[in-house]
Residue frames relative to the residue before (quaternion, step in Angstrom):
aa qw qx qy qz dx dy dz
M 1.0000 0.0000 0.0000 0.0000 0.00 0.00 0.00
S 0.6878 0.4948 -0.2871 0.4469 3.59 1.10 -0.61
D 0.4591 0.6876 -0.4440 0.3453 3.60 1.29 -0.09
P 0.3761 -0.7640 0.4748 0.2222 3.64 -0.49 1.13
T 0.6191 0.5466 -0.3542 0.4388 3.58 1.21 -0.32
V 0.5889 0.5644 -0.3709 0.4440 3.60 1.27 -0.24
S 0.3364 -0.7432 0.5466 0.1892 3.56 -0.77 1.04
L 0.2855 -0.7786 0.5396 0.1455 3.57 -0.69 1.12
L 0.4490 -0.6518 0.5431 0.2805 3.52 -1.18 0.66
T 0.2155 -0.7643 0.5907 0.1430 3.57 -1.24 0.37
T 0.4194 -0.6738 0.5449 0.2706 3.55 -1.26 0.45
P 0.6725 -0.4984 0.3499 0.4206 3.62 -1.22 0.21
L 0.6853 0.4667 -0.2849 0.4810 3.62 1.23 -0.30
H 0.3188 0.7973 -0.4782 0.1842 3.59 1.25 0.10
A 0.6691 0.4969 -0.3051 0.4608 3.60 0.88 -0.91
L 0.6295 0.5315 -0.3332 0.4584 3.58 1.05 -0.72
H 0.6233 0.5362 -0.3408 0.4559 3.60 0.97 -0.78
L 0.6776 0.4840 -0.2915 0.4708 3.57 0.90 -0.93
E 0.6384 0.5383 -0.3164 0.4500 3.57 0.98 -0.87
R 0.7335 0.4139 -0.2231 0.4908 3.57 1.05 -0.79
G 0.5799 -0.6560 0.3461 0.3370 3.57 1.23 0.38
A 0.2756 0.7886 -0.5091 0.2073 3.57 1.13 0.54
R 0.3500 -0.6578 0.6137 0.2611 3.52 -1.24 0.54
M 0.2065 -0.8241 0.5228 0.0696 3.55 -0.48 1.24
V 0.0429 -0.7884 0.6136 -0.0009 3.56 -1.09 0.78
P 0.5206 -0.5964 0.4851 0.3715 3.60 -1.17 0.43
F 0.1296 0.7781 -0.6057 0.1047 3.59 -0.89 0.93
A 0.8484 -0.0839 0.0056 0.5226 3.56 -0.69 1.16
G 0.7272 -0.4442 0.2336 0.4682 3.55 1.06 0.79
Y 0.6653 0.4692 -0.2891 0.5037 3.57 1.33 0.04
D 0.4166 -0.6330 0.5813 0.2963 3.54 -1.30 0.41
M 0.0423 0.8515 -0.5098 0.1148 3.56 -0.18 1.33
P 0.4967 -0.6585 0.4739 0.3083 3.62 -1.13 0.57
V 0.2332 -0.7724 0.5735 0.1419 3.60 -0.70 1.03
Q 0.7806 -0.1220 0.0701 0.6090 3.58 1.18 -0.58
Y 0.3498 -0.6903 0.5923 0.2244 3.52 -1.38 0.29
P 0.7469 -0.4061 0.2485 0.4641 3.64 -1.19 0.11
M 0.5495 0.6207 -0.3913 0.3996 3.62 1.16 -0.50
G 0.3954 -0.7247 0.4693 0.3136 3.58 1.09 -0.73
V 0.6569 -0.5629 0.3422 0.3668 3.55 -1.15 0.72
L 0.6731 0.5065 -0.3190 0.4344 3.60 0.79 -0.96
A 0.6895 0.4669 -0.2856 0.4744 3.59 0.86 -0.94
E 0.6254 0.5301 -0.3431 0.4584 3.60 1.03 -0.73
H 0.6268 0.5419 -0.3179 0.4609 3.56 1.01 -0.86
L 0.7173 0.4470 -0.2580 0.4681 3.59 0.74 -1.05
H 0.5989 0.5511 -0.3636 0.4532 3.59 1.10 -0.61
T 0.6536 0.5086 -0.3164 0.4627 3.58 0.96 -0.83
R 0.6577 0.5031 -0.3107 0.4668 3.59 0.98 -0.78
A 0.7541 0.4037 -0.2101 0.4735 3.60 1.02 -0.76
S 0.8147 0.1982 -0.0481 0.5429 3.59 1.05 -0.72
A 0.6030 -0.5268 0.3919 0.4530 3.60 -0.31 -1.21
G 0.1330 -0.7883 0.5986 0.0499 3.55 -0.94 0.94
L 0.2307 -0.7613 0.5911 0.1331 3.56 -1.08 0.77
F 0.1162 -0.8042 0.5829 0.0016 3.55 -0.68 1.20
D 0.3041 -0.7056 0.6085 0.1986 3.54 -1.05 0.81
V 0.0660 0.7986 -0.5927 0.0817 3.58 -0.44 1.21
S 0.2369 0.8181 -0.4854 0.1973 3.54 1.19 0.70
H 0.5564 0.6045 -0.3955 0.4106 3.58 1.24 -0.20
M 0.5557 0.6066 -0.3966 0.4075 3.58 1.22 -0.31
G 0.5037 -0.6753 0.4603 0.2800 3.54 -1.22 0.50
Q 0.0836 -0.7819 0.6168 0.0348 3.55 -0.96 0.89
A 0.1014 0.7829 -0.6054 0.1016 3.56 -1.04 0.83
R 0.2288 -0.7399 0.6058 0.1821 3.53 -1.33 0.21
L 0.2402 -0.7453 0.6088 0.1276 3.53 -1.03 0.89
V 0.0360 -0.8240 0.5638 -0.0436 3.56 -0.57 1.19
G 0.5502 0.6052 -0.4634 0.3411 3.54 -1.33 0.31
P 0.6642 -0.5543 0.3368 0.3717 3.58 -1.16 0.60
Q 0.7708 0.3378 -0.1857 0.5072 3.60 1.06 -0.67
R 0.2409 0.8145 -0.4999 0.1693 3.59 1.18 0.51
I 0.6572 0.5065 -0.3281 0.4516 3.61 0.96 -0.76
A 0.6657 0.4905 -0.3035 0.4734 3.59 0.87 -0.90
A 0.6359 0.5445 -0.3297 0.4364 3.57 1.01 -0.81
L 0.7138 0.4289 -0.2707 0.4830 3.59 0.89 -0.85
E 0.6168 0.5409 -0.3540 0.4490 3.60 1.06 -0.65
A 0.5968 0.5596 -0.3650 0.4443 3.61 1.18 -0.39
L 0.7371 0.3982 -0.2082 0.5047 3.59 1.30 -0.26
V 0.7693 0.2681 -0.1433 0.5619 3.61 1.22 -0.39
P 0.4704 -0.6923 0.4652 0.2880 3.62 -1.14 0.51
G 0.4890 0.6752 -0.4319 0.3441 3.60 1.24 0.01
D 0.4144 -0.6743 0.5509 0.2649 3.57 -1.20 0.60
L 0.0888 -0.8271 0.5550 0.0032 3.57 -0.24 1.30
E 0.5183 0.6519 -0.4064 0.3758 3.57 1.24 -0.41
I 0.7490 0.4121 -0.2234 0.4682 3.58 0.89 -0.92
L 0.4749 0.6731 -0.4395 0.3581 3.58 1.29 -0.10
K 0.3258 -0.7544 0.5390 0.1850 3.58 -0.76 1.02
E 0.6314 -0.5253 0.4046 0.4021 3.55 -1.22 0.49
G 0.7883 0.2732 -0.2277 0.5021 3.55 -0.92 0.97
R 0.6303 0.5000 -0.3435 0.4845 3.60 1.26 0.18
Q 0.2967 -0.7643 0.5610 0.1142 3.52 -1.18 0.77
R 0.0941 -0.7913 0.6025 0.0458 3.56 -1.16 0.60
Y 0.3243 -0.6927 0.6121 0.2008 3.54 -1.18 0.78
T 0.1242 0.7928 -0.5885 0.0987 3.58 -0.84 0.92
V 0.3459 -0.7267 0.5534 0.2145 3.57 -1.31 -0.08
L 0.3822 -0.6445 0.6037 0.2722 3.51 -1.31 0.50
T 0.1418 -0.8123 0.5624 0.0617 3.59 -0.77 0.98
N 0.3590 -0.6973 0.5697 0.2457 3.54 -1.31 0.39
D 0.7341 -0.4522 0.2777 0.4236 3.58 -1.27 0.10
Q 0.6639 0.4718 -0.3021 0.4953 3.58 1.26 -0.28
G 0.5758 -0.6023 0.3696 0.4111 3.59 1.27 0.09
G 0.4887 0.6634 -0.4295 0.3697 3.58 1.30 0.08
I 0.4975 -0.6735 0.4784 0.2645 3.53 -1.28 0.46
L 0.3029 -0.7537 0.5623 0.1549 3.56 -0.73 1.13
D 0.7391 -0.2326 0.1617 0.6111 3.56 1.17 -0.68
D 0.3286 -0.6824 0.5939 0.2712 3.54 -1.31 0.21
L 0.0403 -0.8122 0.5809 -0.0346 3.55 -1.11 0.66
M 0.3748 -0.6854 0.5749 0.2433 3.54 -1.37 0.29
V 0.0996 -0.7835 0.6132 0.0160 3.55 -1.01 0.93
T 0.0424 -0.7871 0.6153 0.0105 3.59 -0.83 0.99
K 0.3188 -0.7419 0.5578 0.1919 3.54 -0.86 0.99
R 0.0506 -0.7831 0.6198 -0.0093 3.55 -0.73 1.15
A 0.7513 -0.4230 0.2474 0.4420 3.58 -1.25 0.25
D 0.8385 0.1943 -0.0566 0.5060 3.55 0.83 -0.98
D 0.8004 0.1804 -0.0993 0.5631 3.59 1.22 0.06
L 0.3754 -0.6125 0.6120 0.3308 3.49 -1.45 -0.15
F 0.2402 -0.7731 0.5748 0.1193 3.58 -0.69 1.11
L 0.1254 -0.8238 0.5528 0.0097 3.57 -0.65 1.17
V 0.0392 -0.7501 0.6587 0.0443 3.55 -1.15 0.73
V 0.0466 -0.8119 0.5813 -0.0284 3.57 -0.66 1.18
N 0.6562 -0.5444 0.3644 0.3746 3.55 -1.25 0.44
A 0.6217 -0.5978 0.3750 0.3399 3.54 -1.12 0.79
A 0.7101 0.4866 -0.2820 0.4236 3.58 0.73 -1.05
C 0.7627 0.3623 -0.1787 0.5051 3.58 1.14 -0.64
K 0.4104 0.7831 -0.4386 0.1609 3.58 1.22 -0.26
D 0.6693 0.4838 -0.3248 0.4609 3.61 0.85 -0.81
A 0.6606 0.4969 -0.3053 0.4727 3.58 0.95 -0.87
D 0.6410 0.5341 -0.3236 0.4463 3.60 0.97 -0.86
L 0.7257 0.4420 -0.2534 0.4623 3.54 0.74 -1.07
D 0.5976 0.5331 -0.3556 0.4819 3.59 1.13 -0.60
H 0.6401 0.5406 -0.3100 0.4495 3.56 1.02 -0.91
I 0.6673 0.4894 -0.2998 0.4747 3.57 0.89 -0.95
E 0.6717 0.5137 -0.2975 0.4432 3.55 0.86 -0.99
A 0.6631 0.5258 -0.3007 0.4397 3.57 0.98 -0.87
H 0.7372 0.4053 -0.2235 0.4923 3.58 1.18 -0.53
L 0.4675 0.6739 -0.4477 0.3562 3.58 1.19 0.45
A 0.4411 0.6873 -0.4643 0.3427 3.59 1.26 -0.16
G 0.7703 0.3059 -0.2439 0.5036 3.55 -0.83 0.99
F 0.7016 0.3747 -0.2556 0.5495 3.58 1.30 -0.15
D 0.3942 -0.6750 0.5644 0.2654 3.56 -1.12 0.66
A 0.4717 0.6241 -0.4587 0.4214 3.53 0.36 1.33
R 0.0470 -0.7875 0.6133 0.0400 3.55 -1.19 0.49
L 0.3843 -0.7181 0.5444 0.2006 3.53 -1.23 0.64
E 0.0921 -0.7727 0.6267 0.0406 3.56 -0.95 0.92
R 0.2714 -0.7662 0.5630 0.1492 3.57 -0.58 1.15
L 0.2597 -0.7781 0.5609 0.1122 3.55 -1.15 0.71
P 0.0049 0.8604 -0.5093 0.0163 3.60 0.56 1.13
D 0.6927 0.4666 -0.2747 0.4765 3.58 1.20 -0.41
T 0.5826 0.5498 -0.3670 0.4728 3.54 1.22 0.57
A 0.2741 -0.7513 0.5822 0.1464 3.57 -0.93 0.97
L 0.2065 -0.7633 0.5980 0.1308 3.56 -1.29 0.28
L 0.0552 -0.7870 0.6143 -0.0134 3.56 -0.77 1.12
A 0.1756 -0.7687 0.6059 0.1057 3.58 -1.05 0.78
L 0.1019 -0.7690 0.6305 0.0246 3.56 -0.74 1.13
Q 0.0277 0.8465 -0.5200 0.1109 3.55 -0.31 1.30
G 0.5986 0.5713 -0.4275 0.3640 3.55 -1.11 0.71
P 0.6945 -0.5217 0.3036 0.3915 3.60 -1.20 0.44
L 0.7154 0.4154 -0.2623 0.4968 3.61 1.13 -0.46
A 0.3811 0.7502 -0.4715 0.2641 3.60 1.27 0.03
V 0.6691 0.5190 -0.3157 0.4281 3.58 0.89 -0.88
S 0.6717 0.4795 -0.3176 0.4669 3.60 0.90 -0.80
V 0.6228 0.5343 -0.3386 0.4604 3.59 1.07 -0.71
L 0.7226 0.4346 -0.2659 0.4671 3.59 0.76 -1.00
A 0.6266 0.5358 -0.3368 0.4548 3.59 1.05 -0.70
G 0.5711 0.5836 -0.3730 0.4406 3.57 1.23 -0.37
L 0.6857 0.4300 -0.2656 0.5238 3.57 1.28 -0.42
D 0.7676 -0.0599 0.0403 0.6368 3.58 1.14 -0.67
A 0.4167 -0.7606 0.4453 0.2224 3.57 -0.38 1.29
R 0.5816 0.6130 -0.3714 0.3847 3.59 1.15 -0.52
A 0.4979 0.6539 -0.4321 0.3714 3.61 1.21 -0.31
A 0.6610 0.5307 -0.3082 0.4319 3.59 1.01 -0.79
E 0.6309 0.5458 -0.3310 0.4410 3.60 1.22 -0.41
M 0.5824 0.6263 -0.3642 0.3687 3.57 1.19 -0.41
G 0.3024 -0.7308 0.5824 0.1880 3.55 -1.15 0.68
F 0.6874 -0.4571 0.3602 0.4345 3.55 -1.31 0.23
M 0.8409 0.1024 -0.1352 0.5140 3.56 -1.02 0.95
S 0.5138 0.5594 -0.4778 0.4415 3.53 0.93 0.97
G 0.1515 -0.7903 0.5872 0.0878 3.56 -1.25 0.40
R 0.1123 0.7802 -0.6108 0.0745 3.54 -1.16 0.65
W 0.5319 -0.5932 0.4895 0.3543 3.54 -1.30 0.28
L 0.0399 -0.7711 0.6355 0.0054 3.54 -0.99 0.94
S 0.3706 -0.6864 0.5726 0.2522 3.54 -1.27 0.46
L 0.0239 0.8096 -0.5807 0.0822 3.57 -0.41 1.26
C 0.8282 -0.0676 -0.0196 0.5561 3.56 -0.56 1.20
G 0.7115 -0.4817 0.2473 0.4479 3.53 1.04 0.85
V 0.6542 0.4806 -0.3027 0.4994 3.58 1.28 0.18
D 0.4280 -0.6787 0.5314 0.2715 3.59 -1.00 0.81
C 0.0067 0.7906 -0.6092 0.0617 3.55 -0.72 1.15
F 0.3229 -0.7093 0.5804 0.2363 3.57 -1.08 0.66
V 0.0812 -0.8301 0.5500 -0.0422 3.54 -0.58 1.26
T 0.1026 -0.7638 0.6333 0.0715 3.56 -1.03 0.84
R 0.3620 -0.6966 0.5645 0.2552 3.58 -1.09 0.66
S 0.4279 0.6552 -0.4695 0.4089 3.49 0.20 1.36
G 0.1092 0.7805 -0.6124 0.0630 3.56 -1.31 -0.11
Y 0.4096 -0.7215 0.5071 0.2334 3.57 -1.24 -0.10
T 0.5010 0.6494 -0.4191 0.3895 3.55 1.01 0.89
G 0.4969 -0.6288 0.4432 0.4015 3.58 1.22 -0.40
E 0.6244 0.5222 -0.3306 0.4776 3.56 1.31 -0.16
D 0.5898 -0.4748 0.4858 0.4368 3.53 -1.35 0.10
G 0.3020 0.7661 -0.5326 0.1955 3.57 -1.06 0.55
F 0.3857 -0.7140 0.5536 0.1869 3.50 -1.40 -0.02
E 0.1816 -0.7137 0.6556 0.1669 3.52 -1.31 0.45
I 0.1801 -0.8240 0.5370 0.0136 3.53 -0.71 1.20
S 0.1624 -0.7638 0.6205 0.0727 3.56 -0.61 1.18
V 0.0308 0.8255 -0.5500 0.1229 3.55 -0.41 1.30
P 0.5634 -0.5771 0.4462 0.3880 3.63 -0.99 0.66
A 0.5885 -0.6327 0.3688 0.3425 3.58 -0.85 0.98
E 0.6822 0.5085 -0.3037 0.4287 3.58 0.94 -0.84
A 0.7022 0.4369 -0.2636 0.4966 3.60 1.24 -0.35
A 0.4678 0.7278 -0.4202 0.2737 3.59 1.27 -0.24
L 0.6614 0.5188 -0.3232 0.4347 3.60 0.86 -0.89
N 0.6656 0.4951 -0.3141 0.4618 3.60 0.85 -0.89
L 0.6503 0.5077 -0.3196 0.4661 3.58 0.97 -0.82
A 0.6556 0.5090 -0.3150 0.4603 3.60 0.90 -0.89
Q 0.6620 0.5033 -0.3082 0.4620 3.59 0.92 -0.87
T 0.6316 0.5253 -0.3275 0.4668 3.57 1.05 -0.73
L 0.6711 0.5047 -0.2979 0.4540 3.57 0.93 -0.88
I 0.7332 0.4158 -0.2627 0.4696 3.61 0.81 -0.90
A 0.5093 0.6096 -0.4348 0.4242 3.59 1.28 -0.03
N 0.5765 0.5416 -0.3673 0.4893 3.56 1.29 -0.34
E 0.4803 -0.7122 0.4293 0.2791 3.60 -0.69 1.07
A 0.5954 0.5752 -0.3695 0.4221 3.60 1.19 -0.34
V 0.7271 0.4615 -0.2188 0.4588 3.59 1.17 -0.60
A 0.0245 -0.7667 0.6414 0.0118 3.55 -1.07 0.85
L 0.5021 -0.6127 0.5121 0.3319 3.55 -1.19 0.57
I 0.1090 -0.8022 0.5869 0.0097 3.56 -0.90 0.99
G 0.3390 -0.7809 0.4995 0.1602 3.57 -0.94 0.92
L 0.7535 -0.4111 0.2866 0.4256 3.51 -1.37 -0.01
G 0.5843 0.5999 -0.3785 0.3943 3.59 1.08 -0.62
A 0.7167 0.4149 -0.2484 0.5024 3.57 0.82 -0.99
R 0.5683 0.5764 -0.3925 0.4367 3.60 1.09 -0.56
D 0.6774 0.4882 -0.2917 0.4667 3.58 0.97 -0.84
S 0.6815 0.4727 -0.3096 0.4651 3.63 0.87 -0.84
L 0.6172 0.5369 -0.3444 0.4607 3.61 1.10 -0.63
R 0.6950 0.4575 -0.2952 0.4696 3.60 0.83 -0.90
L 0.6107 0.5387 -0.3580 0.4569 3.60 1.11 -0.60
E 0.6382 0.5126 -0.3232 0.4748 3.60 0.94 -0.84
A 0.6898 0.4769 -0.2679 0.4744 3.57 1.08 -0.76
G 0.4462 -0.7204 0.4318 0.3090 3.60 1.30 -0.05
L 0.4356 0.7101 -0.4417 0.3332 3.57 1.19 0.58
C 0.5162 -0.6836 0.4363 0.2753 3.55 -1.01 0.87
L 0.2162 -0.7192 0.6443 0.1442 3.53 -1.22 0.67
Y 0.3903 -0.7318 0.5004 0.2486 3.57 -0.64 1.09
G 0.7433 0.3315 -0.2969 0.4995 3.52 -0.96 0.98
S 0.7284 0.3273 -0.2160 0.5618 3.56 1.29 -0.24
D 0.8106 0.2342 -0.1046 0.5265 3.58 0.49 -1.20
I 0.7760 0.1215 -0.0751 0.6143 3.58 1.19 -0.52
D 0.1247 0.7692 -0.6197 0.0933 3.54 -1.15 0.69
T 0.7743 -0.3706 0.2373 0.4548 3.57 -1.25 -0.21
S 0.6665 0.4785 -0.3122 0.4789 3.60 1.23 -0.23
T 0.6550 0.5128 -0.2873 0.4748 3.58 1.32 -0.09
T 0.2670 -0.7416 0.5863 0.1872 3.60 -0.85 0.88
P 0.6396 -0.5324 0.3742 0.4092 3.61 -1.16 0.42
V 0.6405 0.5269 -0.3356 0.4466 3.59 1.03 -0.70
E 0.6299 0.5192 -0.3264 0.4765 3.59 0.99 -0.80
A 0.7047 0.4842 -0.2541 0.4520 3.55 1.02 -0.85
G 0.4988 -0.6532 0.4346 0.3683 3.60 1.23 -0.11
L 0.5392 0.6312 -0.3859 0.4024 3.55 1.21 0.53
S 0.2200 0.8042 -0.5247 0.1721 3.60 1.12 0.53
W 0.6040 0.6079 -0.3427 0.3849 3.58 1.11 -0.71
I 0.6316 0.5415 -0.3500 0.4306 3.61 1.16 -0.35
I 0.6405 0.5187 -0.3180 0.4686 3.59 1.28 -0.25
G 0.3380 -0.7828 0.4918 0.1764 3.58 -0.37 1.24
K 0.6873 -0.5030 0.3438 0.3956 3.54 -1.28 0.48
R 0.6655 0.5037 -0.3048 0.4587 3.59 0.91 -0.91
R 0.6797 0.4900 -0.2948 0.4594 3.58 0.94 -0.89
R 0.5954 0.5555 -0.3630 0.4529 3.59 1.09 -0.64
A 0.7126 0.4559 -0.2513 0.4703 3.55 0.95 -0.92
E 0.7733 0.3958 -0.1960 0.4550 3.56 0.80 -1.04
G 0.2748 -0.7405 0.5581 0.2543 3.58 1.00 -0.74
G 0.3582 0.7707 -0.4927 0.1867 3.55 -0.88 -0.95
F 0.6649 0.4077 -0.3112 0.5429 3.58 1.25 0.38
P 0.6589 -0.5249 0.3356 0.4217 3.63 -1.09 0.48
G 0.8315 0.1897 -0.1583 0.4975 3.56 -0.97 0.89
A 0.2862 0.8047 -0.4886 0.1782 3.59 1.23 0.26
S 0.6638 0.5205 -0.3259 0.4268 3.61 0.88 -0.86
V 0.6390 0.5138 -0.3224 0.4730 3.59 1.05 -0.77
I 0.6876 0.4795 -0.2788 0.4686 3.57 0.88 -0.95
Q 0.6291 0.5219 -0.3345 0.4690 3.59 1.02 -0.73
Q 0.6360 0.5146 -0.3287 0.4719 3.59 1.05 -0.71
D 0.6256 0.5250 -0.3305 0.4731 3.59 1.01 -0.78
L 0.6613 0.5102 -0.3053 0.4574 3.57 0.96 -0.87
A 0.7103 0.4737 -0.2583 0.4520 3.56 0.94 -0.90
Q 0.8116 0.2886 -0.1180 0.4941 3.58 0.87 -0.97
G 0.4937 -0.6230 0.4492 0.4079 3.55 1.23 -0.37
P 0.4594 -0.6911 0.4784 0.2871 3.61 -0.96 0.78
K 0.5605 -0.6093 0.4408 0.3467 3.57 -1.22 0.38
R 0.7831 0.1186 -0.0830 0.6048 3.58 1.23 -0.40
R 0.1676 -0.7935 0.5806 0.0726 3.56 -1.23 0.46
R 0.4561 -0.6247 0.5542 0.3075 3.53 -1.27 0.53
V 0.0183 -0.8132 0.5806 -0.0354 3.58 -0.82 1.00
G 0.4637 -0.6168 0.5488 0.3214 3.51 -1.37 0.26
L 0.1378 -0.7928 0.5920 0.0449 3.57 -1.07 0.76
R 0.1010 -0.7743 0.6218 0.0604 3.56 -1.00 0.86
P 0.2432 -0.7708 0.5720 0.1395 3.59 -0.36 1.21
E 0.4337 -0.6502 0.5476 0.2987 3.54 -1.17 0.55
G 0.7308 0.3787 -0.2937 0.4861 3.57 -1.11 0.61
K 0.6087 -0.5960 0.4149 0.3195 3.56 -1.32 -0.24
A 0.5228 0.6632 -0.4135 0.3405 3.61 1.22 -0.23
P 0.3571 -0.7335 0.5312 0.2289 3.63 -0.71 1.02
V 0.2658 -0.7443 0.5963 0.1408 3.53 -1.16 0.70
R 0.2490 -0.8063 0.5246 0.1127 3.57 -0.72 1.05
A 0.6947 -0.4542 0.3633 0.4233 3.53 -1.34 0.27
H 0.7971 0.2832 -0.2808 0.4534 3.52 -1.24 0.81
S 0.4415 0.6523 -0.4887 0.3752 3.61 1.22 0.13
A 0.4868 -0.6773 0.4706 0.2879 3.57 -0.98 0.81
I 0.2519 -0.7175 0.6288 0.1619 3.53 -1.20 0.70
L 0.1778 -0.7932 0.5779 0.0718 3.57 -0.79 1.07
G 0.4093 -0.7095 0.5248 0.2316 3.54 -1.07 0.82
P 0.7684 -0.3753 0.2550 0.4513 3.59 -1.30 -0.04
D 0.7065 0.4439 -0.2695 0.4807 3.60 1.13 -0.61
G 0.5912 -0.6089 0.3498 0.3967 3.58 1.29 0.09
G 0.5594 0.6042 -0.3945 0.4078 3.58 1.24 -0.02
V 0.5604 -0.5979 0.4509 0.3538 3.57 -1.20 0.53
V 0.0721 -0.8218 0.5651 0.0021 3.58 -0.72 1.09
G 0.8131 -0.0383 0.0520 0.5786 3.58 1.21 -0.25
E 0.3825 -0.7078 0.5550 0.2115 3.51 -1.36 -0.19
V 0.4840 -0.6236 0.5301 0.3097 3.53 -1.13 0.72
T 0.2415 -0.7897 0.5506 0.1221 3.58 -0.86 0.98
S 0.7686 -0.0054 -0.0043 0.6397 3.59 1.18 -0.59
G 0.1511 0.7971 -0.5759 0.1004 3.56 -1.01 0.74
G 0.2274 0.7665 -0.5803 0.1549 3.52 -1.21 0.49
F 0.6254 -0.5169 0.4252 0.4010 3.52 -1.34 -0.31
S 0.3009 -0.7493 0.5662 0.1659 3.56 -0.94 0.94
P 0.3332 -0.7552 0.5252 0.2071 3.63 -0.45 1.13
S 0.6494 0.5350 -0.3254 0.4315 3.60 1.02 -0.73
L 0.7618 0.3496 -0.1787 0.5152 3.57 1.03 -0.81
A 0.2831 -0.7733 0.5039 0.2607 3.56 1.31 -0.31
A 0.6365 0.4664 -0.3237 0.5220 3.54 0.99 0.95
P 0.5494 -0.6015 0.4511 0.3644 3.59 -1.18 0.39
I 0.0306 -0.7653 0.6426 0.0188 3.57 -1.18 0.66
A 0.0176 -0.7976 0.6029 -0.0030 3.55 -1.23 0.44
M 0.2076 -0.7158 0.6407 0.1843 3.50 -1.39 0.17
G 0.0867 0.8087 -0.5790 0.0564 3.54 -1.15 0.51
M 0.4723 -0.6417 0.5261 0.2972 3.54 -1.36 0.18
V 0.0331 0.7906 -0.6088 0.0566 3.57 -0.84 1.04
P 0.6309 -0.4958 0.4035 0.4397 3.62 -1.19 0.29
A 0.6297 -0.5808 0.3615 0.3682 3.57 -1.04 0.79
E 0.6598 0.5274 -0.3203 0.4289 3.59 1.02 -0.72
L 0.7048 0.4082 -0.2658 0.5157 3.60 1.25 -0.21
A 0.5104 0.7056 -0.3758 0.3169 3.59 1.30 0.12
A 0.5081 0.6635 -0.4307 0.3408 3.62 1.20 -0.19
P 0.5386 -0.6149 0.4582 0.3490 3.62 -0.96 0.80
G 0.7400 0.3682 -0.3035 0.4740 3.54 -0.97 0.93
T 0.5014 0.6568 -0.4261 0.3684 3.59 1.26 -0.28
A 0.3481 -0.7436 0.5378 0.1917 3.56 -0.85 0.99
V 0.0505 0.7627 -0.6419 0.0602 3.54 -0.98 0.95
S 0.3003 -0.7086 0.5890 0.2466 3.55 -1.32 -0.10
L 0.2096 -0.7619 0.6030 0.1092 3.55 -1.18 0.68
V 0.3537 -0.7616 0.5078 0.1923 3.56 -0.79 1.02
V 0.0294 0.7853 -0.6136 0.0772 3.57 -0.63 1.20
R 0.8342 -0.1060 0.0073 0.5411 3.56 -0.60 1.20
G 0.7541 -0.4192 0.2016 0.4636 3.54 0.89 0.98
K 0.6754 0.4616 -0.2981 0.4918 3.60 1.25 -0.07
A 0.3807 -0.7110 0.5472 0.2239 3.55 -1.06 0.83
L 0.0958 -0.8105 0.5777 0.0138 3.57 -0.52 1.19
P 0.4907 -0.6809 0.4505 0.3045 3.62 -0.87 0.86
A 0.0605 0.7677 -0.6344 0.0676 3.53 -1.17 0.76
H 0.1579 -0.7799 0.5883 0.1444 3.56 -1.25 0.06
V 0.5514 -0.6043 0.4725 0.3279 3.52 -1.25 0.54
V 0.0505 -0.8056 0.5903 -0.0028 3.57 -0.96 0.90
E 0.5895 -0.5340 0.4642 0.3897 3.55 -1.33 0.28
M 0.2102 -0.7357 0.6231 0.1620 3.55 -1.26 0.47
P 0.5136 -0.0981 -0.8485 -0.0811 1.56 -2.33 0.93
F 0.5807 -0.5689 0.4500 0.3697 3.55 -1.27 0.36
V 0.7516 0.1564 -0.0874 0.6348 3.57 1.16 -0.72
A 0.5288 -0.6823 0.4019 0.3055 3.59 -0.71 1.09
H 0.4864 -0.6413 0.5157 0.2936 3.54 -1.10 0.80
R 0.1308 -0.7899 0.5943 0.0761 3.55 -1.14 0.65
Y 0.1383 0.8101 -0.5482 0.1551 3.52 0.93 0.98
H 0.4301 -0.6893 0.5201 0.2633 3.58 -1.15 0.63
K 0.1374 -0.7897 0.5954 0.0539 3.57 -0.52 1.18
A 0.4077 -0.7321 0.4925 0.2349 3.56 -0.70 1.09
């Protein structure tokens, strides 16, 4: 990504980012804003207190259509999509034959399709994977490259969006519906990846700039970059694909057992089902945990985790400074016997072993709106 000869893609809001003084960085093949003049810490706290607008148009959007669309996707994910009601959304994962996670994604059941949102770095591979496994099913995948995605997050997000369409206030967490925003039909879900109440707005690319400008004209809303997006999701204890979860991580190890419905646990029928069922029945050998280092030094990903005897037992998968707690926080994988909250461990920072302990997650309580 750092190769200057590689041409980066841009989102429909690229000019707005530059106009607002964003510091741009290569991310998943796109030129993306990591922060604005406000700075990461202030952007983070603004989102927690008010409302932040994130450009997440680099993520992949698609719709799965056809009479057998649910069966086709259930053959690739452990989530129970059959019981999902129209207008409801589900977080799930694509698994491989070893039970590892190819990616995590959001699925919303709509009247005529399943609306999918996948991660930016994996989107082509994800959608190719889904498409390649549709043989034998009466279903087809339609990619939506001309659609942008905006995330409006924070306690004031609902009042801001309801100012454009009052129906936004009627939505519950993990629901989706069509709203009219600035005269344009947009598909909106009440969801996000910050731990805050908020919305993700799928908008035609040509209308994205006008919608973004309208939203940030509200004094409650500020543009927020990737830096604060990462610190917000870390505080919320949410996984980052490629760091906290990957092809070597099962959903059970990752603390994502809750995404596997009762029927799917019993029946299987998805890649790696036998491995995941064994993890569910016997418990995994390792688990993702929250970590609170003592002192003020932040701990970064790939730092070694030491057990009580001083030996390496795992690795930090995500780490940084929590603006909300004014303290360092981290997540990592440890043996199951060291996963209980309160367990003392050490984290290696610049060659020194610093004391830490395992804690419950999230680090900062979720504030999702439950209908």
